[in-house]
GUGUTI-250525 format. One line per 3 residues: number of its first residue (from 1); their letters; for each residue x, y, z of N, C-alpha, C, O. Coordinates in steps of 0.001 Angstrom, whole numbers. Atoms other than C-alpha are relative to their C-alpha. Last residue first. Layout:
N
NUM) a) X/Y/Z/X/Y/Z/X/Y/Z/X/Y/Z  ...
***
This chain:
167
167) ygy) -217/898/1143/128223/184924/175594/-631/-1319/326/-581/-2244/-485  457/-393/1332/127978/186577/179004/345/-1056/-1028/885/-2113/-701  -921/136/1107/128248/185390/182600/-639/410/-1310/-1862/377/-1452
164) aaa) 720/417/1202/126533/186422/185837/983/4/-1178/1902/822/-1214  -779/993/752/128819/186562/188923/-793/-569/-1182/-709/-1766/-1458  735/1267/-73/126168/188406/190982/707/-1129/-732/198/-2249/-776
161) lsd) 206/305/-1409/128219/191524/191816/-683/-1370/179/-639/-1965/1256  -1284/457/-521/129551/191636/188266/-90/-317/1490/767/-1012/2035  -80/1462/-25/125916/191738/187168/1348/-510/502/1476/-1692/820
158) dnd) -1389/426/170/125657/195415/188143/129/-1511/141/182/-2034/1254  67/1392/-459/121962/196207/187737/1352/-656/-250/1504/-1424/-1200  919/85/-1134/121972/200030/187501/-50/-1394/619/-181/-1533/1835
155) iwe) -547/-825/-1069/125057/200200/185278/-847/-164/1263/-321/-356/2359  -1216/670/-462/124046/197289/183088/660/778/1128/1330/202/1984  407/1176/-788/120522/198758/182864/1222/-736/548/1186/-1243/1669
152) qvd) 223/-485/-1367/122065/202086/181722/-444/-1144/912/-166/-1120/2110  -1252/195/-730/123286/200161/178671/-130/485/1450/561/-16/2336  -387/-1336/-428/119679/199983/177420/1222/-172/905/1121/-805/1955
149) vkr) -448/-140/-1378/119492/196594/175727/385/1450/241/1200/2012/-491  -537/-1341/-211/117466/195957/172566/338/122/1480/-512/-120/2336  260/-588/-1318/116910/192353/171595/647/1370/52/1699/1598/-545
146) yed) -1144/-485/-763/116671/191095/168034/-476/481/1365/-1668/670/1606  311/-318/-1388/114408/189325/165584/1264/364/759/2339/-180/505  833/-1199/-110/114612/189386/161782/-296/423/1430/-891/1479/1646
143) qtd) -201/-888/1146/117375/186912/160867/-786/1306/127/-354/2337/-390  319/696/1252/117197/185439/164356/225/998/-1125/622/2136/-877  401/1341/-423/118512/186453/167803/-348/-889/-1194/-29/-2078/-1198
140) riy) 815/814/901/120450/189598/166839/-257/-1380/593/658/-2044/1081  -581/1326/154/121694/191827/169647/-936/-866/-833/-2107/-1027/-491  967/858/686/121085/195577/169746/691/-1320/-291/1803/-1344/-819
137) vte) -579/1144/699/123089/197573/172290/-1143/-816/-576/-2100/-1145/125  897/1103/326/122098/201068/173392/761/-1100/-718/1641/-831/-1535  1275/-20/-722/123782/204016/175097/-843/-1250/-181/-1536/-1675/743
134) iga) 1042/558/875/127470/203704/174149/-1284/-113/809/-1256/-563/1954  1117/-938/113/129567/205984/176360/-1086/-445/-956/-1941/349/-1348  -54/-638/1318/132826/204092/175807/-1113/1029/-172/-1039/1882/-1057
131) nii) -984/-1083/-20/132997/203386/179552/134/719/-1337/567/1871/-1372  431/-1041/-933/129755/201389/179471/968/1181/-54/539/2326/-198  1143/-678/630/130786/199458/176356/-484/1144/883/-749/2241/392
128) vrk) -569/-837/1049/134173/198622/177954/-1114/798/-701/-938/1982/-990  -722/-1106/-646/132493/197350/181122/567/965/-1037/508/2181/-851  989/-903/-594/130002/195293/179120/685/1206/632/241/2342/465
125) cms) 509/-866/1065/132870/193893/177065/-1058/965/526/-1127/2114/91  -1056/-941/371/134583/192561/180195/-499/979/-1062/-247/2180/-970  -125/-1003/-1058/131340/191036/181510/1088/1021/-318/937/2201/0
122) cpm) -577/543/-1236/130711/189258/178226/164/1129/1018/-20/2301/690  -1399/-340/-251/128412/190820/175626/472/-591/1330/-286/-652/2297  -56/-1197/-844/125202/188840/175217/1475/354/160/2309/-542/286
119) ake) -1283/-710/-22/124191/186056/172858/-127/1260/849/-1175/1904/889  -55/-923/-1151/120999/184222/173846/1348/696/123/1875/844/1225  1201/-70/-830/121560/181456/171293/256/887/1220/1220/694/1960
116) vyn) -345/392/-1365/124395/182221/168910/-1228/222/871/-1787/1318/921  -348/-1124/-870/122785/182522/165491/298/-524/1396/-339/-1468/1863  1162/-691/-561/122889/179323/163488/478/1179/832/1652/1272/1189
113) dnd) 3/-1428/337/125949/178396/161439/-1282/719/419/-1697/1688/-216  521/-175/1359/125177/174663/161720/-130/1459/-416/-1046/1813/-1160  1440/253/-18/125755/174695/165485/-607/362/-1359/-1555/1144/-1439
110) rld) 163/1381/-489/129563/174430/165793/-1468/-410/31/-1787/-1548/374  -494/901/1038/130017/177553/163634/-159/-1465/386/-161/-2337/-483  -620/1151/-646/127834/179561/166005/399/-1014/-1066/-453/-1698/-1632
107) igt) 319/1216/751/127134/182928/164356/788/-1147/630/2008/-1067/776  -890/1117/-222/127055/185989/166607/-493/-1213/-765/-1669/-1568/-686  530/1310/364/125583/189368/165834/1059/-1052/309/2258/-772/327
104) myl) -875/1175/29/126141/192799/167292/-752/-1264/-395/-1927/-1447/-79  762/1108/573/124794/196325/166859/919/-1201/-72/2026/-1103/-602  -849/1082/475/126239/199074/169075/-914/-1136/-445/-1812/-1544/291
101) ssg) 553/1350/-143/124330/202325/169484/996/-1002/-560/1690/-723/-1538  167/850/1188/125778/205797/170039/-697/-1310/339/-1042/-1575/1491  1394/-3/439/125273/208357/172818/-286/-888/-1200/-1376/-825/-1769
98) lmr) 927/-500/-1020/128995/209016/173195/-1412/82/-560/-1668/797/-1529  799/1081/-598/130715/206846/170572/-1013/497/1025/-1999/-190/1291  931/526/1008/131964/209664/168280/-900/-1090/588/-1981/-1352/61
95) ers) 941/-1067/373/133516/211504/171242/-1052/-502/-991/-2230/-159/-883  1062/-17/-1017/135074/208273/172477/-1051/1047/-350/-2245/823/-150  -284/-973/-1056/137039/207971/169231/-1177/13/970/-2317/-222/570
92) asi) 806/-1228/17/136546/204768/167295/451/954/1097/1005/534/2113  -136/-699/1279/138703/201784/166283/-750/1322/-67/-783/1951/-1125  -1401/-394/181/139232/200454/169817/152/879/-1236/999/1771/-1264
89) ian) -245/-1124/-904/135437/200432/170289/1435/518/-146/1657/1729/-124  749/-1151/514/134859/198249/167224/282/1237/854/449/2336/323  -662/-471/1220/137656/195895/168304/-718/1205/-603/-70/2128/-1097
86) qea) -1231/-680/-382/136200/195661/171821/717/552/-1232/1195/1687/-1213  391/-1274/-596/132723/194844/170521/1240/812/362/1285/2023/142  488/-901/1044/134123/192159/168222/-340/1376/557/2/2393/-47
83) hvs) 1412/114/367/136063/190478/171033/-411/1077/-1004/202/2142/-1079  579/-1239/-492/139875/190366/170998/-1449/-52/-493/-1699/-339/-1663  684/-1066/729/140742/186766/170413/-276/1250/817/-468/1210/2032
80) rcm) -957/-760/802/143368/184409/171826/-628/1240/-607/90/2157/-1007  353/-139/1416/141004/183180/174551/1038/852/-713/1500/1853/-165  -539/1159/703/142459/182039/177896/-258/73/-1505/308/-709/-2270
77) eyr) -1425/-252/218/141906/185508/179397/667/-1158/-731/1779/-1004/-1235  -215/-638/1298/138205/184878/178839/1465/287/-274/1862/425/-1431  -1419/33/374/138240/182462/181786/292/593/-1389/993/-17/-2198
74) tgr) -1053/-80/-1014/134471/181994/182069/1372/61/-663/1526/-286/-1834  164/-1132/-895/131289/182575/180076/1071/150/1058/949/994/1946  502/-1226/601/131179/179148/178462/-142/1084/1074/-611/826/2183
71) pvn) 1448/-210/125/133123/176513/180394/-340/1365/-598/379/2344/-398  395/-1166/-785/136849/176011/179638/-1499/232/-198/-1949/357/-1336  1385/181/-469/137391/172497/178304/-456/1126/925/-1078/878/1958
68) lqe) -19/63/-1458/141181/173092/178075/-1388/-221/613/-1536/-216/1835  -1000/989/-415/141407/172324/174360/-48/-239/1505/91/-1370/1968  599/1300/281/138184/174282/173772/937/-1129/447/494/-2119/1027
65) rrc) 1068/180/-991/139615/177352/175467/-661/-1371/-172/-1002/-2038/805  -616/283/-1304/142818/177006/173401/-1067/-255/1070/-913/-1163/1886  484/-993/-965/140911/176796/170129/534/-387/1373/252/-1476/1872
62) vgl) 393/440/-1332/142813/174883/167455/-473/1195/828/6/2318/668  884/1160/85/143550/175012/163742/-477/-514/1342/-960/-1642/1442  -526/1033/-897/146541/177320/164293/-822/-1284/-70/-320/-2370/222
59) dic) -1323/378/505/145653/179452/161262/600/-1130/825/1267/-2013/287  227/713/1264/141930/179475/162148/1328/-421/-622/1389/-1437/-1314  431/1381/-271/142923/180275/165735/-239/-771/-1300/49/-1965/-1377
56) nkr) 1427/183/-242/144763/183351/164518/-321/-1462/266/419/-2355/-147  666/1056/759/148508/183846/164817/-1459/-120/440/-1781/-39/1626  -35/1330/-631/149545/187168/166293/-719/-1005/-882/-1570/-640/-1692
53) grp) -1334/583/17/150379/190218/164176/107/-1358/665/1077/-2081/436  -789/-186/1233/147251/192168/165045/1388/-602/154/2071/-380/1154  -606/-1324/167/145501/190748/168102/862/50/-1259/1415/-960/-1695
50) agn) -1250/-189/-744/143614/187487/167520/528/1416/-211/251/2031/-1241  -1194/595/576/140073/187688/166195/1214/324/837/1174/1204/1697  -875/680/-955/136535/188742/166934/1157/-680/-722/983/-1367/-1728
47) ygt) 314/1431/-34/135010/191291/164577/969/-657/963/1997/-74/1306  -969/913/-582/134858/195068/164634/-476/-1429/-85/-1677/-1694/-144  413/1402/30/133184/198030/162979/1074/-832/677/2210/-387/838
44) svv) -1063/998/132/133343/201782/163364/-598/-1398/-14/-1778/-1601/272  -1178/-556/-666/131343/205025/163387/1178/-959/-146/2285/-541/-483  -854/1041/-569/128628/204028/160920/1271/663/528/1982/1352/-204
41) edh) -1295/119/663/126369/207019/160436/812/-1081/700/892/-1117/1927  92/710/1278/122666/206988/161256/1284/22/-822/1242/-76/-2048  729/-881/925/123061/209575/164042/-38/-589/-1417/173/124/-2399
38) kvi) 481/-1206/-670/125610/207341/165765/-622/902/-1051/-7/1179/-2081  708/-971/830/126354/203750/164782/-437/1180/859/-917/1007/1980  406/-1130/-833/128806/201201/166179/-556/1077/-924/64/1443/-1923
35) vag) 9/-1272/714/128939/197924/164264/-471/1060/984/-1497/890/1643  571/-1138/-707/129849/194566/165782/120/1253/-871/1111/1447/-1576  -229/-1273/668/130522/191144/164316/-687/1091/781/-1728/864/1397
32) yhk) 737/-1168/-488/130903/187805/166039/386/1214/-825/1535/1376/-1237  -311/-1233/716/131936/184557/164381/-909/1099/528/-2127/1056/356  1089/-971/145/131967/181583/166706/504/1234/-733/1618/1705/-507
29) ric) 1249/406/-650/133975/178371/167039/-1163/934/-285/-2267/482/-589  479/1231/629/137028/178563/164739/-1319/-475/605/-1895/-1456/135  298/1021/-998/137687/182220/165564/-528/-1254/-702/-1246/-1149/-1697
26) tsr) -1010/1049/138/139266/184319/162802/-159/-1093/1055/724/-1935/1220  -470/581/-1256/136318/186616/162260/992/-1117/-254/910/-1836/-1250  -1460/-153/-37/136078/188310/158849/607/-626/1251/1829/-665/1392
23) kgv) -552/1004/917/132515/186959/158407/1531/90/-82/2181/-829/-579  -375/1209/-725/131632/188996/161496/583/-1095/-884/1263/-1993/-386  -1285/-290/-640/131632/192188/159396/517/-1251/711/1711/-1548/656
20) vea) -997/38/1073/128834/190663/157279/1391/263/570/2350/-410/192  -157/1402/398/126803/189935/160410/1043/-145/-1105/1845/-1079/-1085  -813/659/-1025/127404/193430/161734/246/-1461/-368/1334/-1992/-143
17) mdl) -1387/-454/168/126120/194880/158464/917/-710/996/2000/-1172/637  -496/671/1211/122964/192749/158689/1457/387/-256/2277/-455/-623  -339/1364/-430/122547/194028/162268/502/-828/-1182/1401/-1655/-1025
14) yyn) -1295/-75/-680/122722/197571/160871/428/-1363/542/1621/-1665/569  -986/-467/986/119934/196847/158372/1391/47/637/2356/-457/62  -469/1197/702/118060/194870/161031/1005/341/-1100/1877/-468/-1416
11) vkd) -759/823/-949/117890/197996/163192/537/-1237/-699/1715/-1564/-550  -1337/-532/-251/116926/200204/160231/824/-862/959/2021/-1048/741  18/-951/-1118/113969/198173/159003/1440/329/379/2358/-455/135
8) rre) -502/607/-1237/114517/196574/155583/-44/1048/1118/352/2195/913  -1301/-501/-422/112407/198220/152873/369/-624/1341/-469/-723/2238  -40/-547/-1348/109590/196183/151483/1419/393/347/2380/-319/59
5) rkv) -1030/598/-836/109449/195791/147760/-25/673/1356/-154/1892/1472  -176/-717/-1273/106371/196458/145676/1010/-763/842/844/-1952/1111  -325/922/-1083/106697/195210/142106/254/825/1260/1116/1703/1280
2) em) -940/-528/-981/104912/197405/139589/210/-1010/1130/-749/-1528/1703  446/234/-1354/103263/195630/136674/1093/453/974/2257/76/837
***
């Protein structure tokens, strides 16, 4: 008897990769992973964690933002981590990113390892994504559901003028 198996759709395939990359995160609150893809080739990956050589939050056992009760979406300079999207972009040449797609997932360790509700790149990451030349961002909401964002929307509808927050 032949067993018919369904093939994973391509967007969720890359989101699955981003989720695995995020398992390397060193944040004690949320694990984010990002994968940049162009023409069905992985260009680079990134996860959130302290800059190379600095102590990670998992090593320190404390989150500075949490200690200071910093509200979500504000005061990112208080975070020890470089965001997953930024790490993926740092690891790629701009030429390879022009016209590419970025796939990202977030797992909330404080919420039973569920996906981060309504995850979105922060305002700093949006600016970096725009300047990298990335065209599309896919964000996982559930194991099989995701949102697709046309980066041109971030250019046309500049949320930095409205003080909208990410993450």
